C-alpha positions as CSV (number, residue, x, y, z in Angstrom):
1,X,12.4,42.1,-8.1
2,X,15.5,39.5,-7.1
3,X,18.8,40.5,-7.8
4,X,20.3,39.4,-10.6
5,X,23.8,38.6,-12.0
6,X,25.8,41.4,-11.9
7,X,29.8,40.9,-12.9
8,X,30.9,37.9,-10.4
9,X,27.7,38.4,-7.7
10,X,25.5,35.7,-6.8
11,X,22.0,35.6,-8.4
12,X,18.7,35.2,-5.7
13,X,16.6,33.8,-7.8
14,X,16.7,30.9,-10.5
15,X,17.2,27.4,-9.8
16,X,19.3,27.0,-6.8
17,X,20.0,29.9,-4.0
18,X,23.2,31.5,-4.9
19,X,24.1,30.1,-8.0
20,X,25.1,32.7,-11.3
21,X,23.9,32.7,-14.1
22,X,27.2,30.8,-15.2
23,X,26.7,28.1,-12.9
24,X,23.3,27.4,-13.6
25,X,24.2,27.3,-17.4
26,X,27.1,24.8,-16.7
27,X,24.5,22.6,-14.7
28,X,21.9,22.9,-17.2
29,X,24.7,21.5,-19.8
30,X,25.9,18.5,-18.0
31,X,22.3,17.5,-17.4
32,X,21.2,18.6,-20.9
33,X,24.2,16.3,-22.6
34,X,23.5,13.7,-20.2
35,X,20.0,13.4,-21.6
36,X,21.3,13.3,-24.8
37,X,24.1,10.8,-24.3
38,X,21.0,8.2,-23.7
39,X,18.7,9.3,-26.4
40,X,21.2,9.4,-28.9
41,X,22.8,6.4,-28.3
42,X,19.4,4.7,-28.6
43,X,18.5,6.7,-31.9
44,X,22.2,5.8,-33.6
45,X,21.1,2.0,-32.6
46,X,17.4,1.9,-34.2
47,X,19.4,3.9,-36.9
48,X,21.9,1.3,-37.9
49,X,19.7,-1.6,-37.9
50,X,17.5,0.7,-40.6
51,X,20.8,1.3,-42.3
52,X,21.5,-2.5,-42.6
53,X,17.8,-3.9,-43.6
54,X,17.9,-3.7,-47.2
55,X,20.8,-5.8,-47.1
56,X,18.7,-8.8,-45.9
57,X,17.6,-11.3,-47.7
58,X,13.5,-10.4,-46.3
59,X,13.8,-7.1,-47.7
60,X,13.0,-8.1,-51.0
61,X,9.3,-9.1,-49.6
62,X,8.6,-5.6,-48.5
63,X,5.6,-4.3,-50.6
64,X,5.6,-0.7,-52.4
65,X,3.9,0.6,-49.2
66,X,6.0,-0.9,-47.4
67,X,9.4,0.6,-49.0
68,X,7.9,4.0,-48.8
69,X,7.1,3.7,-44.8
70,X,10.7,2.0,-45.0
71,X,12.2,5.5,-46.5
72,X,10.4,7.6,-44.3
73,X,11.5,5.8,-41.1
74,X,14.8,5.8,-42.4
75,X,14.8,9.2,-43.1
76,X,13.2,9.8,-39.6
77,X,15.9,8.2,-37.7
78,X,18.7,10.4,-39.7
79,X,16.5,13.3,-38.9
80,X,16.5,12.3,-35.2
81,X,20.2,11.3,-35.1
82,X,20.7,15.1,-36.3
83,X,19.1,16.7,-33.7
84,X,20.3,14.8,-30.7
85,X,23.8,15.2,-31.8
86,X,23.6,18.5,-32.9
87,X,24.3,20.1,-29.3
88,X,27.6,18.0,-29.3
89,X,28.4,19.8,-32.3
90,X,27.3,22.9,-31.6
91,X,29.3,23.1,-28.1
92,X,32.5,22.0,-29.9
93,X,31.7,24.6,-32.3
94,X,31.5,27.3,-29.7
95,X,33.9,26.1,-27.0
96,X,35.5,28.7,-24.8
97,X,33.6,31.4,-26.8
98,X,31.1,32.3,-24.0
99,X,28.0,31.5,-25.8
100,X,27.1,28.9,-23.3
101,X,23.7,30.6,-22.6
102,X,23.2,30.4,-26.6
103,X,24.3,26.5,-26.4
104,X,22.2,25.5,-23.8
105,X,19.1,27.1,-25.5
106,X,19.6,25.8,-29.0
107,X,20.4,22.7,-27.3
108,X,17.0,22.5,-25.5
109,X,15.4,23.2,-28.6
110,X,17.5,20.5,-30.5
111,X,16.8,17.8,-28.0
112,X,13.0,18.6,-27.7
113,X,12.5,18.0,-31.8
114,X,15.0,15.0,-31.6
115,X,12.7,13.2,-28.8
116,X,9.9,14.1,-31.0
117,X,11.5,12.8,-34.4
118,X,12.5,9.7,-32.1
119,X,9.4,8.8,-31.2
120,X,7.8,8.9,-34.5
121,X,10.7,7.2,-35.8
122,X,10.3,4.4,-33.3
123,X,6.3,4.2,-34.1
124,X,7.0,3.8,-38.3
125,X,9.8,1.3,-37.1
126,X,6.7,-0.1,-35.1
127,X,4.6,0.3,-37.6
128,X,7.0,-1.0,-40.5
129,X,7.2,-4.5,-38.8
130,X,4.0,-4.9,-37.6
131,X,2.8,-4.1,-41.6
132,X,5.2,-7.0,-42.3
133,X,3.5,-9.7,-39.9
134,X,-0.2,-8.6,-40.2
135,X,-2.6,-6.8,-41.7
136,X,-5.6,-4.8,-41.8
137,X,-7.4,-3.3,-38.3
138,X,-4.2,-4.6,-36.1
139,X,-1.8,-2.6,-38.2
140,X,-3.8,0.4,-37.7
141,X,-4.6,0.1,-34.2
142,X,-1.0,-0.4,-33.1
143,X,0.3,2.2,-35.0
144,X,-1.9,4.5,-33.2
145,X,-1.2,3.5,-30.3
146,X,2.5,3.6,-30.6
147,X,2.4,7.2,-31.7
148,X,-0.3,8.1,-28.8
149,X,2.0,6.8,-26.0
150,X,5.2,8.2,-27.0
151,X,2.9,11.6,-27.7
152,X,1.4,11.3,-24.3
153,X,4.2,10.0,-22.1
154,X,6.7,12.5,-23.7
155,X,4.8,15.6,-24.4
156,X,1.3,15.6,-23.2
157,X,1.6,14.4,-19.4
158,X,5.4,16.9,-18.8
159,X,3.2,19.5,-20.4
160,X,-0.1,19.3,-18.2
161,X,2.2,19.0,-15.5
162,X,4.3,21.9,-16.4
163,X,0.8,24.3,-17.1
164,X,-0.7,23.0,-13.8
165,X,2.2,23.5,-11.2
166,X,4.6,26.7,-10.0
167,X,8.0,26.4,-10.0
168,X,8.9,24.8,-6.3
169,X,10.5,27.4,-4.1
170,X,14.5,25.9,-3.7
171,X,14.7,26.4,0.1
172,X,16.7,28.8,2.3
173,X,20.5,28.9,0.8
174,X,22.8,26.5,3.2
175,X,24.4,29.9,5.0
176,X,20.9,30.6,6.4
177,X,19.3,29.5,9.3
178,X,16.6,26.9,9.3
179,X,18.5,25.2,5.9
180,X,18.8,21.6,5.8
């Protein structure tokens, strides 16, 4: 079995050769926070538009089912926003408490759930708009297509690639012969 970090020793397993668990946690957290910046901004923009929608003159033209869909979409956007910004709040609360591994794990779960809810939010928002401008089968077809698009691209495809592949070997450490 490859060596683990003990004290200040470096690991020989993990994502990068010679990387300590603390360094890996730092890198994973930085990567995750960068991804959340993009996703969090996107859902906040959608949420802002949804919050403003009832104050427009056309909102009164929505039917009862559309208003219910609007409320569901608004709530989905609020949940997605909470999940995608949750890791930032968690980080602030545990800053310098040596809980980075826990932070990375929790942030990863919040990010995955936040992305799932974001996909549902966008799908519901598309369904709301399409139901306003069209009727019948096109509404259902477009709604199903958008849900399947997000589910396929964001979850099904990455998971099938994950299950079918083995982790790539990171290669030899830079200080060993043959390293590039």
